[in-house]
N, C-alpha and C positions, 0 to 999 in steps of 0.2 A: 441463413448462413452464408449464401453464395452472393448477396447483393453487396454493392458498395455503398459506401456513405460519402455525401458530397464533402470534399476536402475540408472546406471551411467549417462547417458544423462539426465534424469529427475533432479537429485540431482544437477549435475554441472550446466547444462543449466539454469535450473530455479530457482537456489539460494541455494548453500551450504553454502553461506556466511550471514547467516541470524542471526540477533540476536534481542532481544525483547527491545521495547522502544527506539530505535535508528533511525538514518536515513533510514536504511535498511526497516524499516517499512513503506513503501509507500513514496517515495520519487523521485525527478527527478532532475537531475543535471541542475545548471543553466549554464553549461558551453556552450560556442558557438558551433554550429553545421551548417551544410551544410543549415539547412532550416530556421535558424535565422540570425546569424551574422558570419562574417569570424572566423574562428578557431584561437584562440589566445594562447592556451594552447599546450605545446609539447606532442607528441603522446606516450603512454606508451605500452610496451611490453606486449602481451598478456600473462595472467598466464599459468603455466605449468598445464598439466591435472592432474586430480587427479585419480590415479589408484587405491586407497585403500578405496573408499566410502563405500562398502558393509559392512565393518566392524563396521561401526558407526550406532547406533541406538537411540541417544538421542542428543539433541540439542547442548550442550556445546561441545560435541565431534566433530561435524562438523564446529563450530566456531574455535577451535584450528587447525583443518585440514585447514580451508580456510585461517587463518591468516600465516600459514606456507607457502602458496602458493602464497600470494599476496604480492608485495613489500611494504615496510613500508609506503612509501608515499601515495601509493594507499589505503592501509588500513586505514590509519589515515583520509583520505578523505572520504571514506565509513562510517566510524565509528563517525566521528565528528559531533557535533550539534553545534547550535548558543551559543556564549559567554559562559555563566557558565553551559551550558547544563541542565537547570532547567527544561524546557519544557519537555525535553525527559525522565527525572525522574518522573515527573507528568503524563506523558503517562502511564506508569507502575503503578504509585501508585493509579491512578484513577480505573484502572483494578482490582489490588490487593486488594484494600479496599471494593470490593464487594463479600458478601458473599453469598452463595446458601442456599435455604431453601428446600431440596429434600422432594419428595413425595414415598410412598413405595407401593409394591404389586399393580402396575399400569398396568402391562402387557406390557413389554417393549421387547418382543422376537425379533421384527423387527424394526429397526430404519431407518427413512427416512429423510436424510437432503437435499435432492434434492430441487432445488428453480429455479426461473428464474429473470433474470435481462435485463430488456430493452428489454423483449420479447423473450430472448434466454434462453433455459434450461441449468442449470448448475447442475453438480453433487452433489456439495457441495456449501454452502453459503459464499465461498471465491473466490476471483479474484485475478489476479496477477496485481499489481499496475506498473504503467510505472516507469521505472528507467533509468535516463538518461546516468548513468555511468555502465550500465550492461556489456558494453564490458571490463571493468576491470577484471571481472571473467569468462568470456568466449569469445573466439575469435571470434564466430559468433554473438556475441551481442544479439540484440533483436530478430534475427531470430531464435535462438534456444529456446528462452523462448516462441516464438509463436507455435513451433512445440510441446513443452512439453505440454503448455495450452490445444491446440486443441486435443492432445493424451488423456489427463486426462479427459477433458471435463468442462472447466472453462473459463471465460471471461478473455481477457488480455487488460490491460492498456498500451498504447504505447506513451512514452514521446517524445516530438518533439526533444529533444536533444539526444536520442538514436541511436546509430549506429546499422545496417548499413544505416539506413535511411527509409522514410515513405514506399517506393514503396518495397524495398526489404524486411522489415519486414511483409508488408501487403500480400506480394506473397509467404512468407515462409512456410505458411500452412493455411488452411481454419478456420473456427470458429470466433465467435464474437469478436471484437476488438474495444476499445474506443481509438480514437486519442487525445491525451492531448497536447495543445498548449500552448507554452509560446509565448506571444504576443510580436512581435518584427518587426511589419510593420503596414501598414495603412489598412483601409477597404479592399480594393481592394487585398492587400497582404493575408490578412486572408481568403477572399472568395476563393481565388486561392488556397490556403492549403486545405480548406475545400474540393473543388472539386477535388483535387489530392487524398484526403483520401477516399471520397465515390467512385472514380474511382479504387482505389487500394483495395476495399473491406471492408473498416473500416464501422461498423454498428453503431456507434455513435461517436460525437464530443465533446470535452470537453476543457474548458479553465482552465489552472492552475492559480488561480487569488491571490495566497498569496506570490508572488514574485515580488513585485513592485521595490524592492531593493535586491541587493546581501546581503545575511547576513555575520555576522562574524563569522567564524567558527576556533577558536582558536587553537584547536589541529592540524587542518590541516595547518594553517598559520605557527605555529611552526615548523612543520615538512618539510615546503616547499613544500606542496603538490598543489592539483589544485586549491583550493580555494584562495592560496596565491597569484595566478596570475590574480585574476580576478579585474576588474575595479572597483572603488568606484563609478563612474558614473552610474546612473540608466539608463535603457533605456528608452527614452522619449515616446515611443509607449506603452510601459508596465505601466509607470506611469500615462499616460493620459487614459488608458482604464478604462470605467465605465458601470454602469447598463445600459445607452442609447445605449452603443455599443452592449452590449450583446443582447439588444431587437433588434436592427437593424439587428444583425446576424441572430437572430431567425426568422424575417419577412423574411429574403433573403432567409433561408433554412428552411422553415416550416416543412418539412418532415424528417429532419435529427435529430434524438434524441440528445437533448443537454445536457451536463453534466457541473456543475459549481464545481469544485475541490479547496478545500482551506476553506471551511466554518468552522467559529469558533464561531458562535453564533445564536440564533434562529431568530434574527431580518433578519440577511443576508441570512438565509435559506428561510425565507418568502420571501423575494425579490427575490430569484432566481427562486421561482416558478412563481411569478409575472412575471418575464422576459421570461418565457416559459421553463424552464428547466425541462427534464424529470426525472433526477436525481440530487440530492443535495448530494455533496460528503463532508463529515465532516472529516477534516483532519488538522492536526498541522505540516505537512510536516516532520513527524517523528523527530520533535523538531529542525529542521535544519533551521528555518527561523527566527521567533520570539522568543526570549526567554522569559521565565516568564509566558508563556501563561498557559492556562488550558489544563489538559489532555482531550484527545478526548472523553473519556467515561463519563467525567464531562460535556461535551457539547451535548453529543448523545440525550439526553432525552428532552432538550429544542429545540433541532432541530426537532426531531419527533413531538413535540406537534405543532412546528410553520408550519411545512409542512402539517399536517394535512390530510395526504393521497393524496396530490395534485402531489407527485412525489416520486419518489423510493429513498432510503438513503442507501450511501455507507459510510462505516468508516474506518479509518486506523490509523496508529500511535501507536505502542507499541504491538500490537497484535503478539503473538507467539505460543499459544496452542490453543487445542481444547476448553479448558474452557473458554478462552477468547472469542471466536467465539460463544460460547452459551449465554454469558453474552450480548455480541451485539445484537443477536437475541431476548433476552427477553427485551431488551430495545428498539426493533422496526426497527432494522437496516435490510435492504434487504440483503446486502452482506459486507463481511470485505474483505478489501484489504490488501495485504501482499506485501512487495517489493522483497522477495526472496522466492521461495518455499521450504519448508522443508518437505520432505516426505520419508518414508522408506517402504521397502518391503521384506517380508520373503518368501524365497522358491519361488520368481518369482510370488507370487499372488499380487492382487493389495493391495496398502497400505490400511491401516485402515483409514477411513476418520477421519479427526479432528473433534471433537465434539461428534462422535458417543457414545463413551464410557461416556462421560460426560452427554449427554443427557439422555442416559439409566439410569445412577446412579440418575438422578434428577427425574426420574419417568415419563419421557414424551417418545414418540416414533415418533413424527412428529416435525418438527420445526414450522409450522403453528400451531400446538396445542400447543406448547410451549410459544408462543408469546400470543395466544388468552387467555390461561389460566392464564397470568399475574403472574407467578410463584413468591413465595418469594425471593426477591434479598434484601439483607440489607447491608447497609453500615457499614462494620467492623471497630469498633475504632472511637475515638473522635478526635477533632482537633490536640491534641498534639501526638497521635499517628501517624496521617499522617504527621505531621512535622518531627517526628523522623524518619520515613519511608525515607524521603529525605537525611538523614544522612547515614542511613545504607545502601540504594540501591547504594550509591557512592563506596562501596566497592565490588559491584556486577554490574559492567557497564553495562553487558549484560541483566541485568534485567531478568535472567533465573531460579531464585531460586535454583541454584546450588551450593550455598556456601559450603555445606557439601562434594561435590564431589572433587576427587583429581585433 
């Protein structure tokens, strides 16, 4: 946990291609893989290595660099969201609409952001979400992310769509990992995947449940990218999967922590707990599945109330800065999931943990204290201002609040 990771390996392997409020904020590709269905998409060449990441210190610089290294079709696939991309904008709007009410003179010389997720300690309340298309930005795919997550000290989510596969990623590095399954087979098939995951060292097992059908990602379709080649016919096993199937799985694997990913309302958060979930994962899939949904931060509070302490809560979609993490903590999230790691180091030292500065400026020194104190968070602006936000954010597709930057 105390070791540092070489800057280039961390930034490139674990996510230089990040943007706020997009698919990269915790999403998994629904493309076929060895663990689901036969491959239907052409292989893509691995991106060229990044040689100059050390000179970048802010998010939009990483975005530009990543875009210059990833082929246009791959970039549109990574960046594209469902239909009008309204949900992805609302992910960012929900976060930006929350204002802090800081306290002063609180004694914040040392800030502690450490936490635990499903019994495993994490350096910060941020985990790496599963990204099925991670091989688009690094030739080692999920194996590189596993090494980065372990070295830095956070939990990793692994999409069942990710290359180089379940065992290869599981064996790439120690450390807690959640295997996130897209259901593509019957009960026996699911049980077999779970047994493989346990054998490979995964510490929890999850179902990604917001993908009963392939979404329509128009940016990707127009460019002839990966989504353009997907069938409109939904997977029958995925469409038939229900709460009874979740309960059956939990009864069959009682000691395996269960995660339900893709929860977008309090009612389903409660049902997930009833089915035996150890963690409820609030997620809009980065806006890549259902268009015109609510932003994740607009969902989080009701999910926390519905769970009522029966399970831990992960949230993703649209998170890009430490201030976003602090807001999720205040609302009751255990951890924030991001699709690509964005970190920087100076002169070889460990990177500043996201949220540390914001927590200190808020007058709090520990994330637990921050949550318990229920600090003032206010919705900034009325409905009209929020509606206008959707128009303004369209000019800043990355949602990084860097419109004044060159």
